[in-house]
C-alpha positions in Angstrom: 0.0 0.0 0.0 1.5 3.4 -0.9 0.5 6.8 0.4 1.2 10.4 -0.5 -0.1 10.5 -4.1 -2.1 13.7 -4.6 -5.3 13.5 -6.6 -7.1 16.5 -8.1 -8.1 19.3 -5.8 -11.7 19.5 -4.5 -13.3 23.0 -4.1 -15.5 23.2 -1.0 -16.9 26.1 1.0 -15.0 28.6 -1.0 -11.6 27.1 -0.4 -9.4 24.6 -2.2 -8.6 21.4 -0.4 -6.5 18.5 -1.5 -7.4 14.8 -1.2 -4.6 12.4 -0.5 -5.0 9.3 -2.7 -4.0 5.8 -1.6 -3.5 3.1 -4.3 -5.5 0.0 -3.5 -3.9 -3.4 -3.6 -5.2 -5.7 -6.4 -8.1 -7.8 -5.1 -8.7 -5.7 -1.9 -12.3 -6.6 -1.3 -13.6 -3.3 0.2 -11.9 -1.1 -2.3 -13.1 -3.3 -5.2 -16.7 -3.0 -4.1 -16.3 0.8 -3.9 -14.8 0.8 -7.4 -17.6 -1.4 -8.7 -20.3 0.8 -7.2 -19.0 4.0 -8.8 -19.8 3.3 -12.5 -23.5 2.6 -11.6 -23.7 5.8 -9.5 -24.2 9.2 -10.9 -21.2 11.4 -11.4 -20.1 13.1 -8.2 -22.0 10.5 -6.1 -21.2 9.4 -2.6 -20.7 5.6 -2.3 -22.0 3.7 0.7 -20.8 0.1 1.2 -21.0 -2.4 4.1 -17.8 -3.0 6.1 -16.1 -6.4 6.4 -17.6 -8.6 9.1 -16.0 -8.1 12.5 -14.7 -4.6 11.8 -15.8 -2.1 14.4 -15.3 1.6 13.4 -14.8 2.5 17.0 -11.4 0.8 16.8 -10.3 3.8 14.8 -10.8 5.8 18.0 -8.2 3.8 19.9 -5.7 6.2 18.3 -7.9 8.9 16.7 -5.1 11.3 15.6 -2.9 8.4 14.4 -5.8 7.1 12.3 -6.7 10.5 10.8 -10.0 10.9 12.7 -11.1 14.6 12.3 -14.4 14.2 14.2 -16.5 11.5 16.0 -19.9 11.4 17.7 -21.2 8.4 19.7 -24.3 7.4 21.6 -22.9 4.2 23.2 -26.2 3.1 24.8 -27.8 3.2 21.3 -24.9 1.4 19.6 -24.4 4.5 17.4 -20.9 5.7 16.3 -20.0 8.2 13.6 -16.3 8.3 12.8 -15.0 10.8 10.2 -11.6 10.2 8.7 -9.9 12.9 6.6 -11.4 16.1 5.2 -13.2 16.2 1.8 -14.9 19.5 2.4 -15.6 22.0 5.1 -17.8 24.8 6.0 -16.4 27.4 8.4 -18.4 30.0 10.3 -16.9 33.5 10.3 -16.0 35.1 13.6 -19.1 36.4 15.3 -21.5 34.4 13.0 -24.1 31.9 14.2 -24.7 28.3 13.1 -27.3 29.2 10.4 -24.6 31.0 8.5 -23.4 27.5 7.5 -26.8 26.3 6.4 -26.6 26.7 2.6 -23.0 25.7 2.2 -23.6 22.7 4.3 -26.4 21.5 2.1 -24.3 22.1 -1.0 -21.6 19.8 0.4 -24.1 17.1 1.0 -26.1 17.5 -2.3 -24.7 14.6 -4.3 -26.6 11.4 -4.8 -25.6 8.1 -3.0 -24.8 4.8 -4.6 -23.4 1.5 -3.4 -25.0 -1.4 -1.5 -26.4 0.9 1.3 -27.9 3.7 -0.8 -30.2 4.8 2.1 -27.2 5.6 4.3 -26.8 9.4 3.8 -23.6 11.3 4.2 -23.3 13.7 7.1 -21.3 16.6 8.3 -19.8 16.6 11.8 -18.8 19.7 13.8 -19.6 22.3 16.4 -19.6 26.0 17.3 -18.3 28.3 20.0 -20.3 29.0 23.1 -20.1 32.8 22.3 -19.2 33.6 18.7 -18.6 37.2 19.6 -16.0 36.6 22.4 -12.3 36.9 21.9 -10.5 33.7 20.9 -7.7 32.6 23.3 -5.7 29.5 24.0 -6.3 26.6 23.8 -9.0 27.4 21.2 -7.1 29.5 18.6 -7.2 26.7 15.9 -10.9 26.0 16.3 -12.4 29.3 15.2 -16.1 30.3 15.6 -17.2 26.9 14.3 -17.1 24.4 11.5 -18.8 21.4 9.9 -16.6 18.9 8.1 -17.4 16.5 5.4 -15.2 13.4 6.0 -13.4 11.6 3.2 -14.6 8.5 4.9 -17.6 8.5 7.3 -17.8 5.2 9.2 -21.4 4.6 10.5 -22.2 2.0 13.1 -25.8 1.7 14.1 -28.6 -0.8 14.7 -29.3 -0.8 11.0 -25.8 -0.8 9.4 -22.1 -1.1 9.8 -20.9 0.8 6.7 -18.7 3.5 5.3 -19.7 6.5 3.2 -17.0 7.5 0.7 -17.0 11.1 -0.5 -16.9 11.9 -4.2 -13.3 11.8 -5.6 -11.8 9.9 -2.7 -9.6 6.9 -3.7 -11.2 3.6 -2.5 -7.8 2.5 -1.2 -8.2 5.0 1.6 -11.1 3.0 3.0 -9.2 -0.3 2.6 -6.2 1.2 4.4 -8.3 2.4 7.3 -9.9 -1.0 7.8 -6.6 -2.9 7.4 -4.6 -0.8 9.8 -3.5 -2.7 12.8 -5.6 -1.9 15.9 -4.1 0.3 18.5 -4.6 -0.4 22.2 -6.8 2.1 24.0 -5.7 0.7 27.3 -2.0 1.4 27.0 -0.6 2.8 30.2 0.7 6.3 30.2 2.3 8.7 32.6 0.0 10.1 35.3 -1.4 13.6 35.0 -0.7 16.3 37.5 -2.5 19.6 38.1 -0.4 22.3 36.4 -2.9 25.1 37.0 -5.7 24.6 39.4 -9.0 26.5 39.3 -8.9 29.7 41.2 -11.1 28.7 44.2 -11.0 32.1 45.9 -12.1 33.9 42.8 -14.8 31.3 42.2 -16.2 31.6 45.7 -16.3 35.4 45.5 -17.9 35.3 42.0 -20.6 32.9 43.2 -21.4 35.3 46.2 -21.6 38.3 43.9 -23.8 36.6 41.3 -26.1 35.2 44.0 -26.5 38.7 45.5 -27.3 40.2 42.1 -29.9 37.5 41.4 -31.5 38.2 44.8 -31.6 41.9 44.0 -33.6 41.1 40.8 -30.9 42.1 38.3 -31.4 38.8 36.4 -32.7 35.3 37.1 -29.6 33.2 36.8 -26.1 33.1 35.5 -23.9 30.1 34.8 -20.4 30.4 36.1 -17.7 28.1 34.6 -14.2 27.3 35.6 -11.1 25.6 34.1 -8.1 23.8 35.3 -5.0 22.7 33.4 -3.4 19.2 33.7 0.0 18.1 32.3 1.9 14.8 31.9 5.4 13.9 31.0 4.2 12.0 27.9 1.5 12.6 25.3 -2.0 12.1 26.7 -3.7 8.9 25.4 -6.9 10.2 23.9 -8.0 6.7 22.8 -7.8 5.4 26.4 -9.8 8.4 27.6 -12.5 7.7 25.0 -12.7 4.1 26.0 -13.2 5.1 29.6 -15.9 7.6 28.8 -17.7 5.2 26.5 -17.7 2.5 29.3 -18.5 4.9 32.2 -21.0 7.2 30.6 -22.8 5.0 27.9 -26.0 7.2 27.9 -24.0 10.4 27.1 -23.0 12.0 23.9 -19.3 11.0 23.5 -17.4 13.1 21.0 -14.1 14.3 19.6 -13.3 17.2 17.3 -9.7 17.7 16.1 -7.8 20.6 14.7 -4.2 19.8 13.9 -2.6 18.3 17.1 -5.4 19.5 19.3 -8.6 17.5 20.2 -11.7 18.6 22.0 -13.4 15.6 23.6 -16.1 14.9 26.1 -19.1 12.9 27.3 -22.0 15.3 27.6 -25.3 14.3 29.3 -27.2 17.1 27.6 -29.0 16.9 24.3 -29.5 20.4 22.8 -31.8 19.3 20.0 -32.4 16.5 17.5 -34.5 16.5 14.4 -35.5 13.3 12.6 -38.4 12.9 10.1 -40.0 16.1 11.3 -39.9 15.3 15.0 -37.9 17.6 17.3 -36.5 16.5 20.7 -34.8 18.7 23.2 -33.7 18.2 26.8 -34.0 20.5 29.8 -31.2 19.5 32.2 -30.6 21.7 35.2 -30.3 21.0 39.0 -27.6 18.6 40.1 -26.6 16.5 43.1 -24.0 13.8 43.7 -24.7 10.1 43.7 -25.0 8.3 47.0 -22.5 5.8 48.3 -25.3 3.3 49.0 -28.6 2.6 47.2 -30.5 4.0 50.2 -28.4 7.2 50.3 -28.7 7.6 46.5 -32.5 7.5 46.8 -32.5 10.1 49.6 -30.2 12.4 47.6 -32.4 12.0 44.5 -35.6 12.7 46.4 -34.0 15.8 48.0 -33.1 17.0 44.5 -36.6 16.5 43.2 -38.0 18.6 46.1 -35.3 21.3 46.2 -36.9 24.6 45.6 -33.6 26.1 44.4 -33.0 23.3 41.9 -36.7 23.2 40.7 -36.7 26.9 40.0 -33.5 26.6 38.1 -34.8 23.6 36.1 -38.1 25.2 35.3 -36.4 28.3 34.0 -34.6 26.1 31.5 -37.7 24.2 30.4 -39.7 27.5 30.0 -37.0 29.0 27.8 -36.8 25.9 25.6 -40.6 25.9 25.2 -40.7 29.6 24.3 -37.8 29.3 21.8 -39.2 26.2 20.1 -42.7 27.6 19.8 -42.4 29.6 16.6 -40.7 26.7 14.8 -42.9 23.8 16.0 -46.4 22.5 16.6 -47.9 20.0 19.1 -45.2 20.7 21.6 -45.1 18.4 24.7 -43.2 19.1 27.9 -44.1 17.3 31.1 -44.8 19.4 34.2 -42.7 17.3 36.5 -39.0 16.6 35.9 -37.4 13.1 36.2 -34.0 12.1 37.6 -31.2 11.5 35.1 -28.6 9.4 37.0 -25.0 9.3 35.7 -21.9 7.6 37.1 -21.1 10.3 39.7 -23.9 12.8 39.4 -27.7 13.1 39.0 -29.7 15.9 37.3 -33.3 17.0 37.0 -34.3 16.2 33.5 -37.3 17.0 31.3 -37.7 15.7 27.7 -39.4 18.1 25.3 -40.8 17.0 21.9 -42.7 18.7 19.1 -43.4 18.5 15.3 -41.3 20.9 13.3 -42.8 23.4 10.9 -42.0 22.9 7.1 -38.7 24.4 6.0 -37.0 24.2 9.4 -33.7 22.4 9.6 -31.5 21.3 12.5 -29.2 24.4 12.3 -32.3 26.6 12.6 -33.2 24.8 15.8 -29.6 24.9 17.1 -29.4 28.7 16.6 -32.9 29.1 18.2 -32.0 27.1 21.3 -28.4 27.9 22.0 -27.5 28.9 24.6 -30.1 27.5 26.9 -30.3 28.9 30.5 -28.7 25.6 31.6 -25.3 26.8 30.3 -25.7 30.6 30.1 -28.4 31.9 32.4 -31.5 34.1 32.0 -32.0 36.5 30.4 -29.4 35.4 28.0 -27.9 38.8 27.0 -27.5 39.8 30.7 -26.1 36.4 31.6 -23.5 36.6 28.8 -22.3 39.9 30.2 -22.0 38.4 33.7 -20.0 35.5 32.3 -17.6 37.9 30.5 -17.2 39.8 33.7 -16.4 36.8 36.0 -14.7 34.2 33.7 -11.0 35.0 33.1 -10.7 32.4 30.3 -12.1 31.5 26.9 -14.9 29.0 27.0 -14.3 28.3 23.3 -16.5 25.3 22.2 -17.1 24.3 25.8 -20.9 24.5 26.4 -21.4 25.1 22.6 -23.4 22.9 20.2 -21.6 19.8 18.9 -23.0 17.1 16.7 -24.0 16.2 13.1 -26.4 17.0 10.3 -27.4 15.4 6.9 -28.7 16.7 3.6 -32.3 16.5 4.6 -31.6 19.0 7.4 -32.0 16.3 10.1 -29.4 15.9 12.8 -28.5 15.9 16.4 -26.5 18.4 18.5 -25.5 18.0 22.1 -24.3 20.7 24.5 -20.5 20.2 24.9 -20.3 19.6 28.6 -18.0 17.3 30.7 -15.3 18.1 28.2 -11.6 18.9 27.8 -9.1 20.1 25.2 -6.0 17.9 24.8 -2.9 19.0 23.0 0.2 16.7 23.3 0.9 16.4 27.0 -1.5 19.1 28.3 -5.2 19.1 29.0 -7.6 21.9 29.8 -10.8 20.8 31.7 -14.0 22.8 31.8 -17.0 22.7 34.2 -19.7 25.1 35.3 -22.7 25.6 37.6 -26.0 27.6 37.4 -25.9 30.3 40.1 -29.2 31.3 41.7 -30.2 33.7 44.5 -29.9 31.0 47.2 -26.7 29.5 45.9 -24.2 28.7 48.6 -20.6 29.3 47.5 -19.1 26.3 49.2 -21.8 24.0 47.8 -21.3 25.3 44.3 -17.6 24.7 44.6 -18.2 21.1 45.6 -20.5 20.7 42.6 -18.2 22.1 40.0 -15.4 19.9 41.3 -17.7 16.9 41.0 -18.3 17.9 37.3 -14.5 18.0 36.6 -14.2 14.4 37.7 -15.4 12.5 34.5 -12.7 13.9 32.3 -10.0 14.1 34.9 -10.5 10.4 35.6 -10.8 9.4 32.0 -7.6 11.3 31.1 -5.8 9.6 34.0 -5.6 12.4 36.6 
């Protein structure tokens, strides 16, 4: 197998991008089926073919950067994995712009027909957007920009219906063969332990919580979400594959993701769906109000019951649900939102949760819904404009894509975006962790500090801290 041959340039999203060609070995079964499918497909078509039995696309995530993975999105409990290798096209959002700015270019990238033995398997774009597109970009986010959606050269799709790869137009079939034949890396390889290089500023955090709570009590606004960050370091490159394996196993009902720019990867396991759209049906999730898990089943029940009856947490949660209902209203019909929240229990934390569903109005796509809903009061506060100003005043770091929308979309305008929580940025031997809390009028600074430290734990443990 040879690499490094350059094929003709593909023009996408206003920029010229090259596609690296890989010459297939004679008789390579996967590459041959892709070659055979192309003459029967229309010019410029995507080709979707089933993968060899026993190949799991998630094995590419054991060493995502080594395998050329540019983006991935998983729902482990559903058996769903989307793994994008290489870049065939890309839509970038200009600084200060919102997700719908990418809408038309995104559809153009996905406009080609689909051939092959899985013609109903549509190509998709993967990507995400900054929490605040107007905020100044600082480290470690300088390479990520305001947001992007990428069309992979190869999109591996594992779901209940299929295990297949979607090959973008013009991509050499040998690239798929090389990805499938590459020796598997070990996600469990031991690496050097992580140490705290820069801890969160606890004193500043406690003071900010007290100030915000007093302003809420004074009626200046209803809520603000205060985030924090800490920096970890190792003597060796951090094993992203191992971290993903731990997140997948420990948080199977979360949205597990990676987004990579150069040598930097944003990864996480978010419990919070922002919005999904499938066949005209919209789903969103109100998630606000948190408590730790109990050490025994009996204690766990007591803590959960206390969370369900906590006036502070119920008020915070109802503000989130109300905002989602109001924002979805103009774009939907037959909206359903239960009056009582349920408990969403994760490995180390439990939340108040309300699932909201509706029927979308004609002409509305997933990016319209993303722009309409982001940011929810769960990650920003309420009213949103005032809460953003509070965040800028109290957070001495760049949130970047943390707490922003992250997910996928297809040519029909369907898709799913999560809120990028429980997340970290990894670059070589350093990691930046992010976590935040909703601050209300009766928030107690010491309790909020304990909660935000609890939210750091999933990524700290997954990365090996």
